[in-house]
C-alpha positions as CSV (number, residue, x, y, z in Angstrom):
1,M,6.1,8.4,-8.5
2,V,3.6,8.7,-5.6
3,S,5.0,9.6,-2.2
4,P,3.6,8.4,1.1
5,T,1.3,10.9,2.7
6,A,1.3,9.2,6.2
7,V,3.2,6.5,8.0
8,E,1.5,5.0,11.2
9,T,2.2,2.0,13.3
10,E,-0.9,0.2,14.4
11,D,-1.2,-3.3,16.0
12,E,0.9,-5.7,13.9
13,Y,1.4,-3.5,10.9
14,I,3.0,-0.2,9.7
15,H,0.5,1.5,7.5
16,V,2.2,3.5,4.7
17,Q,-0.6,5.6,3.1
18,F,-0.2,6.9,-0.4
19,R,-3.6,8.3,-1.1
20,D,-6.5,9.6,1.0
21,P,-9.0,6.7,1.5
22,D,-11.9,9.2,1.5
23,R,-11.4,9.8,-2.3
24,F,-12.4,6.2,-3.1
25,D,-15.9,4.6,-3.3
26,E,-14.4,1.2,-2.7
27,I,-11.2,-0.1,-1.1
28,R,-10.0,-3.8,-1.4
29,T,-7.1,-5.9,-0.6
30,P,-6.9,-7.9,-3.8
31,D,-5.4,-11.3,-3.9
32,W,-3.4,-10.6,-7.1
33,A,-1.5,-7.7,-5.3
34,E,-0.1,-10.2,-2.8
35,N,2.6,-11.5,-5.1
36,P,4.3,-8.1,-5.9
37,A,3.9,-7.1,-2.2
38,Q,5.3,-10.3,-0.9
39,S,8.2,-10.2,-3.3
40,V,9.3,-6.9,-1.7
41,S,8.4,-7.5,2.0
42,E,7.2,-10.8,3.4
43,G,3.8,-10.6,5.1
44,S,2.9,-7.2,3.5
45,E,-0.6,-6.4,2.1
46,V,-1.8,-3.8,-0.4
47,R,-5.0,-1.9,-0.1
48,M,-6.3,-0.6,-3.5
49,G,-8.9,2.0,-4.1
50,R,-11.1,2.4,-7.1
51,N,-11.0,5.8,-8.8
52,E,-14.6,6.9,-9.3
53,E,-13.9,8.9,-12.5
54,T,-11.7,6.5,-14.4
55,D,-12.7,3.2,-12.8
56,D,-9.0,2.4,-12.4
57,W,-7.6,0.8,-9.2
58,V,-4.6,2.4,-7.5
59,V,-2.7,1.8,-4.3
60,E,-4.2,3.5,-1.3
61,A,-1.9,2.0,1.3
62,V,0.7,-0.7,1.9
63,L,0.7,-2.5,5.2
64,L,4.0,-4.0,6.3
65,K,4.9,-6.1,9.4
66,K,5.7,-4.0,12.4
67,S,9.1,-5.7,12.8
68,V,10.4,-4.0,9.6
69,G,10.5,-0.5,11.2
70,E,9.0,2.7,9.9
71,E,12.0,3.9,7.8
72,K,12.5,0.5,6.0
73,A,8.7,0.1,5.7
74,T,8.4,3.4,3.8
75,E,11.1,2.4,1.3
76,E,9.6,-1.1,0.8
77,A,6.1,0.4,0.4
78,R,7.5,2.7,-2.4
79,Q,9.0,-0.4,-4.1
80,T,5.7,-2.2,-3.9
81,V,3.8,0.7,-5.4
82,E,6.3,0.9,-8.2
83,K,5.9,-2.8,-9.0
84,I,2.1,-2.5,-9.1
85,E,1.6,0.8,-10.8
86,S,4.3,0.8,-13.4
């Protein structure tokens, strides 16, 4: 399982980063990822990056509401990644 590489609180969200955004050609917040993200933490979003070599989409970061708190946000972000990538 992928572990977070950074956890930062900005504006309304806690950004839990799993992969370096610089390694992707393209990053999106796909609509289909909203359901698994919302099932773990209401109001969360998933940013996906396209792997240049394999053309696969993987989770770059999960954004969770600031009110969740960084510790809980990290755990909920891991659960979200598990739902999407397993």
